[in-house]
C-alpha positions as CSV (number, residue, x, y, z in Angstrom):
1,M,5.1,8.6,16.5
2,Y,4.4,7.0,13.1
3,V,3.3,10.4,11.8
4,F,6.6,12.1,12.9
5,I,8.7,9.3,11.3
6,G,6.7,9.5,8.1
7,A,6.9,13.3,7.9
8,S,10.6,13.3,8.5
9,T,11.7,10.6,6.1
10,D,12.4,13.1,3.4
11,T,14.9,14.8,5.7
12,F,16.5,11.4,6.6
13,F,16.9,10.0,3.1
14,G,16.9,13.0,0.9
15,D,20.1,14.4,-0.6
16,G,19.1,18.0,0.0
17,N,20.7,19.2,-3.2
18,E,19.1,21.6,-5.6
19,H,18.4,20.3,-9.1
20,S,17.9,22.9,-11.8
21,G,15.0,22.5,-14.1
22,T,15.0,23.7,-17.7
23,A,11.2,23.2,-18.4
24,E,10.2,26.7,-17.5
25,E,12.1,29.9,-18.1
26,G,10.5,33.1,-17.0
27,A,11.7,36.7,-16.8
28,D,14.0,35.8,-13.9
29,G,15.8,33.1,-15.9
30,P,15.6,29.3,-15.4
31,K,13.8,28.2,-12.3
32,T,15.5,26.0,-9.8
33,D,13.4,23.1,-8.3
34,K,14.5,21.8,-4.9
35,K,14.1,18.1,-4.9
36,I,14.4,16.6,-1.4
37,G,13.4,13.1,-0.6
38,V,13.4,9.7,-2.1
39,D,12.2,8.4,-5.5
40,E,8.8,6.9,-6.0
41,A,9.9,3.3,-5.9
42,T,11.7,3.7,-2.6
43,H,8.7,5.6,-1.2
44,K,6.4,2.8,-2.0
45,K,8.7,0.2,-0.4
46,M,8.9,2.3,2.7
47,V,5.1,2.6,2.9
48,L,4.7,-1.1,2.4
49,F,7.4,-1.8,5.1
50,G,5.7,0.5,7.5
51,L,2.3,-1.1,6.9
52,C,3.7,-4.6,7.4
53,L,5.6,-3.6,10.5
54,S,2.4,-2.1,12.0
55,I,0.4,-5.2,11.3
56,I,3.0,-7.4,12.8
57,S,3.4,-5.2,15.9
58,M,-0.4,-5.0,16.5
59,S,-0.7,-8.8,16.1
60,L,2.0,-9.4,18.7
61,V,0.6,-6.9,21.2
62,S,-2.9,-8.4,20.8
63,H,-1.5,-11.9,21.3
64,F,0.3,-11.1,24.5
65,V,-2.6,-9.0,25.9
66,K,-5.0,-11.9,25.2
67,K,-2.7,-14.3,27.0
68,E,-2.4,-12.1,30.1
69,L,-6.2,-11.5,30.1
70,Y,-6.9,-15.2,30.1
71,K,-4.5,-15.6,33.0
72,V,-6.3,-12.9,35.0
73,I,-9.7,-14.4,34.2
74,A,-8.5,-17.9,35.3
75,Q,-7.2,-16.5,38.6
76,L,-10.5,-14.7,39.2
77,L,-12.6,-17.8,38.5
78,S,-10.4,-20.1,40.7
79,A,-10.5,-17.8,43.6
């Protein structure tokens, strides 16, 4: 699921407009570069947010699983 969300962030946040570039001009005239997506600073923030969210969610899942495991072990030992 994380891979799908990461792969489609350009589609969600990009403007989808074509921006013409004047750096290269060939026989066909000026080339048009299609820039879809977010700028580099926003991309870094999104990656950092995703990393923090993953760490927090894994910590919470581990905490609750450990609590349930200790409950089951206590029930087995008391029986």
